[in-house]
C-alpha positions as CSV (number, residue, x, y, z in Angstrom):
1,X,4.8,17.1,2.2
2,X,6.5,14.0,0.9
3,X,4.9,10.6,0.8
4,X,5.2,8.6,4.0
5,X,7.9,5.9,3.5
6,X,6.4,2.7,5.0
7,X,8.9,0.4,6.6
8,X,9.0,-3.2,5.2
9,X,8.9,-5.9,7.9
10,X,10.0,-9.5,7.4
11,X,7.7,-12.2,8.7
12,X,9.3,-15.3,10.0
13,X,8.0,-18.8,9.2
14,X,6.0,-18.5,12.5
15,X,4.4,-15.3,11.4
16,X,5.7,-13.2,14.3
17,X,4.7,-9.8,13.0
18,X,2.7,-7.8,15.6
19,X,0.5,-6.0,13.0
20,X,-1.1,-3.5,15.4
21,X,2.3,-2.4,16.7
22,X,3.7,-1.9,13.2
23,X,0.8,-0.1,11.5
24,X,1.5,3.4,10.1
25,X,-1.2,5.9,9.3
26,X,-1.3,7.1,5.7
27,X,-1.9,10.9,5.5
28,X,-4.7,11.7,3.0
29,X,-2.9,14.7,1.4
30,X,0.5,13.0,1.0
31,X,-0.1,9.3,0.4
32,X,2.6,6.7,1.1
33,X,5.3,4.7,-0.6
34,X,7.4,1.6,0.0
35,X,10.5,0.0,-1.5
36,X,9.4,-2.7,-3.9
37,X,11.3,-5.9,-4.6
38,X,8.2,-7.6,-6.1
39,X,7.4,-9.8,-3.0
40,X,6.0,-7.3,-0.5
41,X,2.4,-7.4,0.6
42,X,0.4,-4.7,2.2
43,X,-2.1,-4.9,5.0
44,X,-4.6,-2.1,5.1
45,X,-6.8,-1.4,8.2
46,X,-9.7,1.0,7.8
47,X,-10.4,2.6,11.2
48,X,-13.1,4.9,9.9
49,X,-16.9,4.7,9.9
50,X,-17.0,4.8,6.1
51,X,-15.5,2.8,3.3
52,X,-12.1,3.9,1.9
53,X,-10.6,3.5,-1.5
54,X,-6.9,2.7,-1.7
55,X,-5.1,3.3,-5.0
56,X,-1.8,1.6,-5.9
57,X,-0.5,3.8,-8.7
58,X,0.8,2.0,-11.8
59,X,3.2,3.9,-14.0
60,X,3.4,1.1,-16.5
61,X,2.8,1.8,-20.2
62,X,2.6,-0.5,-23.3
63,X,2.4,1.0,-26.8
64,X,1.7,4.4,-25.3
65,X,-1.2,3.1,-23.3
66,X,-1.4,3.5,-19.6
67,X,-2.3,0.6,-17.4
68,X,-5.1,1.5,-14.9
69,X,-4.2,2.0,-11.3
70,X,-5.0,-0.9,-8.9
71,X,-7.9,0.1,-6.7
72,X,-9.1,-1.6,-3.5
73,X,-12.2,-0.7,-1.4
74,X,-12.0,-1.4,2.3
75,X,-15.3,-1.3,4.2
76,X,-15.6,0.6,7.4
77,X,-13.7,-1.2,10.2
78,X,-12.3,-3.9,7.8
79,X,-8.8,-5.1,7.0
80,X,-7.5,-6.4,3.7
81,X,-4.2,-7.8,2.4
82,X,-3.0,-6.8,-1.1
83,X,0.0,-7.7,-3.3
84,X,2.5,-8.7,-4.2
85,X,3.3,-5.9,-6.8
86,X,5.3,-6.6,-9.9
87,X,8.3,-4.3,-10.2
88,X,7.7,-4.0,-13.9
89,X,4.2,-2.7,-13.4
90,X,4.1,-0.9,-10.1
91,X,7.6,0.5,-9.4
92,X,8.2,4.2,-9.7
93,X,11.6,5.9,-9.7
94,X,13.8,4.2,-7.1
95,X,11.7,1.0,-7.1
96,X,9.0,2.6,-4.9
97,X,5.3,1.9,-5.1
98,X,3.0,4.8,-4.5
99,X,-0.2,4.5,-2.5
100,X,-3.1,7.0,-2.3
101,X,-6.1,6.9,0.0
102,X,-9.6,8.5,-0.3
103,X,-9.9,9.5,3.4
104,X,-8.5,9.5,6.9
105,X,-8.0,6.7,9.3
106,X,-6.3,4.2,6.9
107,X,-3.4,2.4,8.5
108,X,-0.9,0.2,6.6
109,X,2.0,-2.2,7.2
110,X,4.3,-3.6,4.5
111,X,5.6,-7.2,5.0
112,X,7.4,-9.9,3.1
């Protein structure tokens, strides 16, 4: 199946984003993606009983060398915020950023 396209939410100056209402579950086998303008941030919530690894794929190359993917570890029950993600480093075709997860029960929301 295709990657889950995460919706980007705009946060007002009063931070009126209802995170729990906007979370989307990333499917282990498919991963997720979002449109990247270089200002978006990701909130990851790990609802499992084990730590999860979240990989933000980097297609960037310099002098035929690949830049390593960005990897985050989220402890069981924890929430982290990651980003922003430079368009030059993280954007795939169509200015999308690809996200892979190591297990089930990882929810995400994209905001700017």
